[in-house]
C-alpha positions in Angstrom: 0.0 0.0 0.0 1.8 3.1 -1.2 -1.0 5.5 -0.5 0.2 9.1 -0.1 -1.9 12.0 0.9 -1.6 15.3 -0.8 -0.9 17.2 2.4 2.0 15.0 3.3 3.6 15.1 -0.1 3.4 18.9 -0.5 4.2 19.8 3.1 6.5 16.9 4.0 9.4 19.0 5.4 7.6 21.4 7.8 4.6 19.5 9.1 6.3 16.1 9.1 9.2 17.6 11.0 6.8 19.2 13.5 5.1 15.8 13.8 8.5 14.3 14.8 8.8 17.0 17.5 5.3 16.2 18.8 6.1 12.5 18.9 9.4 13.1 20.6 7.8 15.4 23.2 5.3 12.7 24.3 7.3 9.5 23.5 8.1 8.5 27.1 4.7 9.6 28.6 2.2 7.0 29.6 -0.9 7.4 27.5 0.9 9.4 24.9 -1.2 8.3 21.9 -4.2 10.5 22.4 -2.3 13.8 23.0 -0.1 13.0 20.0 -3.2 12.3 17.9 -4.8 15.6 19.0 -1.7 17.6 18.2 -1.2 15.8 14.9 -4.8 16.5 13.9 -4.4 20.2 14.8 -1.3 20.3 12.6 -2.7 18.5 9.5 -6.5 19.1 10.0 -7.2 15.3 10.0 -5.2 12.1 10.4 -4.2 10.7 7.0 -2.6 7.2 6.8 1.0 8.5 6.4 0.6 10.5 9.6 -0.9 7.4 11.4 2.1 5.3 10.2 4.6 7.8 11.5 2.9 8.0 14.9 2.8 4.2 15.0 6.5 3.9 14.3 7.4 6.8 16.6 5.4 5.6 19.6 5.8 1.9 18.9 2.0 1.5 18.9 0.4 -0.9 16.4 -1.3 0.9 13.5 -4.5 -1.1 14.2 -4.6 0.4 17.7 -4.2 3.9 16.3 -6.9 3.3 13.8 -9.2 1.9 16.5 -8.7 5.0 18.7 -9.2 7.4 15.7 -12.5 5.7 14.7 -13.8 5.4 18.2 -13.5 9.0 19.3 -15.6 11.4 17.2 -13.2 14.3 17.6 -10.7 12.5 15.3 -11.1 12.5 11.6 -9.7 10.4 8.8 -11.0 12.9 6.2 -10.2 16.5 5.6 -12.7 19.0 7.0 -13.9 22.2 5.4 -12.9 25.7 6.5 -16.3 25.8 8.1 -17.2 22.6 10.0 -21.0 22.4 10.3 -22.3 20.1 13.1 -26.0 19.4 13.3 -27.2 18.1 16.7 -29.4 15.1 16.3 -29.8 14.6 20.1 -33.3 13.9 21.3 -34.3 17.5 22.1 -32.9 18.8 18.8 -34.3 16.0 16.7 -37.8 16.3 18.2 -37.7 20.0 17.3 -36.7 19.5 13.7 -33.0 19.1 13.4 -33.4 16.2 10.9 -35.1 18.6 8.5 -32.4 21.2 9.0 -29.8 18.6 8.2 -31.7 17.7 5.0 -31.8 21.4 4.0 -28.1 21.8 4.6 -27.4 18.7 2.5 -29.5 20.2 -0.3 -28.0 23.7 -0.1 -24.4 22.5 0.1 -24.7 19.6 -2.3 -23.0 17.2 0.1 -23.9 14.4 2.5 -22.8 13.9 6.1 -19.1 13.3 6.3 -18.3 15.1 3.1 -16.7 18.4 2.1 -17.8 20.9 -0.5 -15.7 20.9 -3.7 -14.3 24.3 -2.8 -13.2 23.0 0.6 -15.3 25.7 2.4 -17.9 23.5 4.2 -17.9 20.1 5.8 -21.1 18.6 7.3 -21.4 16.4 10.3 -24.2 15.0 12.5 -23.6 14.8 16.2 -25.5 13.5 19.2 -25.5 16.4 21.6 -23.8 19.8 21.9 -25.1 20.4 25.4 -27.4 23.3 24.4 -30.8 21.4 24.6 -32.5 24.6 25.7 -31.7 26.1 22.3 -33.0 23.1 20.3 -32.6 22.6 17.5 -28.9 23.6 17.3 -26.3 23.8 14.6 -22.7 24.7 15.2 -20.4 26.2 12.6 -16.9 26.0 14.0 -17.3 27.7 17.4 -20.5 29.6 16.4 -23.8 28.2 17.9 -27.1 28.7 16.2 -30.2 27.8 18.2 -34.0 27.7 17.9 -33.6 27.2 14.2 -36.1 26.5 11.5 -35.4 25.2 8.0 -36.0 28.7 6.7 -32.9 29.9 8.7 -30.5 27.6 6.8 -29.9 29.6 3.7 -29.1 32.9 5.5 -26.7 31.2 7.8 -24.9 29.4 4.9 -24.7 32.7 2.9 -23.1 34.4 5.9 -20.2 32.0 5.6 -20.1 31.9 1.8 -19.4 35.7 1.8 -16.4 35.4 4.2 
């Protein structure tokens, strides 16, 4: 498997050197894997296979274990994210108040499905279980911005706000 990701090929020197520093900083710590994964994802935006392999070798942790941790915890991603990461809460309170329809409208307006990124790299779309803002249901988060008490009619204006940035 000689799969190379575009981010690693084009930024091999700087970011991969920084990844080496991250691994070396945590190498002798107990439970180093999760802090290394967090810092690596912050550096690359997601955790491509080449990064996982480097972490595996650097920490002497099996690649299968790394993959298991990445796929278990929702804060880790195997795919690149958009500049604006949209999360639609599908927790009980939000779902009962219409978040499923809001998600459908976002898919329609952006032309992508959950887990995908728009062609221009501007938006990615995710569904999550709870953002802890049940009193504002239904809730959508775009990066750190929280939008609550939404209706389907609010979606277009919210998306346009970010398209213009």
